[in-house]
C-alpha positions as CSV (number, residue, x, y, z in Angstrom):
1,M,-48.6,-12.3,42.4
2,A,-48.6,-16.1,42.7
3,D,-45.2,-17.8,42.7
4,D,-45.9,-19.8,39.5
5,E,-46.9,-16.6,37.7
6,A,-43.7,-14.9,38.8
7,V,-41.7,-17.9,37.4
8,R,-43.5,-17.7,34.1
9,R,-42.8,-14.0,33.7
10,A,-39.1,-14.4,34.6
11,E,-38.7,-17.3,32.1
12,T,-40.3,-15.4,29.3
13,D,-38.7,-12.0,29.8
14,T,-37.0,-11.2,26.5
15,T,-36.4,-7.5,27.3
16,T,-33.3,-8.0,29.5
17,Y,-30.1,-8.9,27.6
18,W,-27.4,-11.1,28.9
19,A,-24.1,-9.5,29.8
20,A,-20.9,-10.7,28.1
21,G,-19.5,-13.7,30.1
22,T,-22.9,-15.0,31.1
23,P,-23.4,-18.8,30.7
24,I,-26.6,-19.9,29.0
25,L,-27.9,-23.0,27.2
26,W,-28.3,-23.2,23.4
27,R,-30.8,-26.1,22.8
28,Y,-32.6,-27.8,20.0
29,R,-35.9,-29.5,20.2
30,E,-36.5,-33.0,18.7
31,N,-37.8,-32.8,15.1
32,A,-41.5,-33.7,15.2
33,G,-41.2,-34.2,19.0
34,A,-41.8,-32.4,22.2
35,G,-38.5,-32.8,24.1
36,F,-34.9,-31.5,23.7
37,H,-32.2,-33.7,22.2
38,I,-29.3,-31.2,21.9
39,A,-28.2,-28.9,24.7
40,R,-24.9,-26.9,24.7
41,P,-23.7,-24.7,27.5
42,V,-22.3,-21.5,25.9
43,T,-20.9,-18.2,27.1
44,V,-22.5,-14.9,25.9
45,V,-20.1,-12.8,23.8
46,R,-22.6,-10.1,22.9
47,D,-26.4,-9.8,23.3
48,D,-28.5,-6.8,22.2
49,A,-31.3,-5.9,19.9
50,D,-29.3,-6.7,16.8
51,L,-27.3,-9.9,17.6
52,L,-26.8,-12.7,20.0
53,A,-23.2,-14.1,19.9
54,V,-22.1,-17.0,22.0
55,W,-19.0,-19.1,22.4
56,L,-19.0,-22.9,22.6
57,A,-15.7,-23.7,24.3
58,P,-13.6,-26.9,23.6
59,G,-14.3,-29.6,26.1
60,T,-17.8,-28.3,27.0
61,E,-20.1,-31.1,28.3
62,C,-23.1,-31.3,26.0
63,V,-26.1,-33.5,25.3
64,K,-26.5,-35.0,21.8
65,P,-28.9,-37.5,20.2
66,V,-27.9,-41.1,19.7
67,L,-29.8,-44.2,18.6
68,A,-31.4,-46.2,21.4
69,D,-28.5,-48.7,21.4
70,G,-26.0,-45.9,21.8
71,T,-24.9,-45.8,18.1
72,P,-23.9,-42.3,17.0
73,V,-26.6,-40.9,14.7
74,H,-24.2,-40.1,11.8
75,L,-23.1,-43.8,11.6
76,E,-26.7,-45.0,10.8
77,P,-27.6,-45.3,7.1
78,L,-29.6,-42.3,6.0
79,E,-32.6,-44.5,5.1
80,S,-33.2,-45.5,8.7
81,R,-31.4,-42.6,10.5
82,Y,-34.7,-40.8,11.4
83,T,-36.9,-43.8,12.0
84,K,-35.0,-45.9,14.5
85,P,-35.7,-45.2,18.3
86,R,-33.4,-42.6,19.8
87,G,-32.1,-41.5,23.1
88,V,-29.6,-38.8,24.3
89,R,-26.2,-39.0,25.7
90,R,-23.9,-36.6,27.6
91,D,-20.6,-36.0,25.7
92,R,-17.9,-33.4,25.2
93,W,-17.5,-30.9,22.5
94,F,-14.1,-31.9,21.1
95,G,-11.8,-30.0,18.8
96,T,-11.7,-26.3,18.5
97,G,-14.5,-24.1,19.8
98,V,-17.4,-22.5,17.8
99,L,-18.6,-18.9,17.8
100,K,-22.4,-18.8,17.1
101,L,-24.1,-15.7,15.8
102,A,-27.9,-15.2,15.6
103,R,-30.0,-12.2,14.7
104,P,-33.4,-11.9,16.3
105,G,-36.2,-13.4,14.3
106,E,-33.8,-14.8,11.6
107,P,-34.4,-18.5,10.6
108,W,-30.7,-19.4,10.7
109,S,-27.6,-18.9,12.8
110,V,-24.1,-18.5,11.5
111,W,-21.3,-20.4,13.1
112,L,-17.6,-19.8,12.8
113,F,-15.0,-22.6,12.9
114,W,-11.3,-22.5,13.3
115,E,-8.4,-25.0,12.8
116,P,-6.0,-25.5,15.7
117,G,-3.9,-22.4,16.2
118,W,-6.8,-20.1,15.4
119,R,-6.5,-20.5,11.6
120,F,-10.0,-19.6,10.4
121,K,-11.7,-22.4,8.6
122,N,-15.2,-21.4,7.5
123,W,-18.6,-20.0,8.3
124,Y,-21.5,-22.4,8.6
125,V,-25.1,-21.3,8.1
126,N,-27.4,-23.5,10.2
127,L,-31.0,-23.3,8.9
128,E,-33.3,-23.5,12.0
129,E,-36.4,-22.0,13.7
130,P,-35.8,-18.4,14.9
131,L,-34.3,-18.6,18.4
132,A,-36.8,-18.5,21.3
133,R,-35.4,-16.9,24.4
134,W,-36.1,-17.9,28.0
135,S,-34.4,-17.2,31.3
136,G,-31.8,-19.9,30.9
137,G,-31.0,-19.6,27.2
138,V,-32.3,-20.0,23.7
139,D,-34.2,-22.8,22.0
140,S,-34.7,-23.8,18.3
141,E,-35.4,-26.7,16.0
142,D,-32.9,-27.7,13.4
143,H,-34.1,-27.7,9.8
144,F,-31.4,-30.1,8.4
145,L,-30.3,-28.0,5.5
146,D,-27.0,-26.0,5.9
147,I,-24.6,-23.9,3.9
148,S,-20.8,-23.9,4.2
149,V,-19.1,-20.6,3.4
150,N,-15.3,-20.4,2.7
151,P,-13.0,-17.5,3.4
152,D,-12.7,-16.8,-0.3
153,R,-16.6,-16.2,-0.3
154,S,-17.4,-19.4,-2.2
155,W,-20.1,-21.5,-0.7
156,H,-21.9,-24.8,-1.1
157,W,-25.0,-26.6,0.2
158,R,-24.7,-29.2,3.0
159,D,-26.9,-32.0,4.1
160,E,-29.4,-31.8,1.2
161,D,-29.8,-35.5,1.5
162,E,-30.8,-35.3,5.2
163,F,-33.2,-32.5,4.3
164,A,-34.9,-34.7,1.7
165,Q,-34.9,-37.8,4.0
166,A,-36.5,-35.8,6.8
167,Q,-39.4,-34.9,4.6
168,R,-39.8,-38.5,3.4
169,D,-39.9,-39.7,7.0
170,G,-42.5,-37.2,8.1
171,L,-40.3,-35.0,10.2
172,M,-41.1,-31.9,8.1
173,D,-44.3,-31.2,6.2
174,A,-44.4,-29.5,2.8
175,E,-45.2,-26.1,4.1
176,T,-42.3,-26.1,6.6
177,A,-40.0,-27.4,3.9
178,E,-40.9,-24.5,1.6
179,R,-40.3,-22.0,4.4
180,V,-36.8,-23.6,4.8
181,R,-36.1,-23.3,1.1
182,E,-37.2,-19.6,1.2
183,A,-35.0,-19.0,4.2
184,S,-32.1,-20.7,2.5
185,R,-32.5,-18.4,-0.6
186,R,-32.4,-15.4,1.6
187,A,-29.4,-16.7,3.4
188,V,-27.6,-17.2,0.1
189,E,-28.5,-13.6,-0.9
190,G,-26.7,-12.5,2.3
191,I,-23.7,-14.5,1.4
192,R,-23.5,-13.0,-2.1
193,S,-23.9,-9.5,-0.8
194,W,-21.2,-10.1,1.8
195,G,-22.8,-8.1,4.5
196,A,-23.2,-9.0,8.2
197,P,-21.9,-11.1,9.7
198,Y,-19.3,-12.1,7.1
199,A,-17.9,-8.6,6.7
200,D,-17.8,-7.8,10.4
201,G,-14.4,-9.3,11.3
202,W,-15.7,-12.0,13.6
203,Q,-13.1,-14.4,12.4
204,H,-10.5,-12.3,14.3
205,W,-12.4,-12.5,17.5
206,R,-11.0,-14.4,20.5
207,P,-12.6,-15.5,23.8
208,D,-11.7,-13.9,27.1
209,P,-9.1,-16.1,28.7
210,A,-10.8,-15.5,32.1
211,W,-14.0,-17.2,31.0
212,A,-14.5,-20.6,32.6
213,V,-16.0,-23.5,30.6
214,P,-19.7,-23.5,31.6
215,S,-21.2,-26.6,33.1
216,L,-24.2,-28.6,31.8
217,P,-27.0,-28.2,34.4
218,E,-28.8,-31.2,35.7
219,D,-32.1,-29.7,34.5
220,W,-30.8,-29.1,31.0
221,D,-34.1,-30.4,29.5
222,R,-36.4,-28.2,31.6
223,T,-39.3,-26.9,29.7
224,P,-40.1,-23.2,30.3
225,A,-43.8,-22.4,30.9
226,H,-43.8,-20.4,27.7
227,V,-41.2,-19.1,25.2
228,S,-41.2,-16.3,22.7
229,S,-38.9,-15.2,20.0
């Protein structure tokens, strides 16, 4: 077998699950672009046919999008936030860590946030493309719209304005936007029924103290030959 074919097969092997404690990358592609603008080294908590759970530790070096002049994206007015030239910057994940949960093929992931002292804060439903696995991690594309879920089971939409602006600026066509709306309706059904992952006790989970904070690799933006979900 040619070396390049061996690399392609290794990169697209989705039948082997990562062991707990394995460092991988959780990345997001640019919206309406070909490159990656978010890369977060995370540690695998659980990986099997039903769920991928990873831990984003405090202080982890990550890559995030910024405007070309270095201005943080969230400081730019919404009307020009998605049209001004952008770049990326290395930074640290400050504050408490985040536990991310994703079920295979599902168009969202559920994140758990804590206040200092491990006081559980909330779940956060991130609408996105189903994760695509490759040898070094998982890739997706963010869909702007999100849902915040409180411990008392109440919930509310987040970033509806960004979702609408992204459509106006051509980052999401009408067909994709409707798929996101349908996914959001199914996500809300899951919240109302209070099944997995909300009823699974993940808010009581704690990371293994022996885990080191994973490093951001120099080739964090490498593009696998192929990916599959």
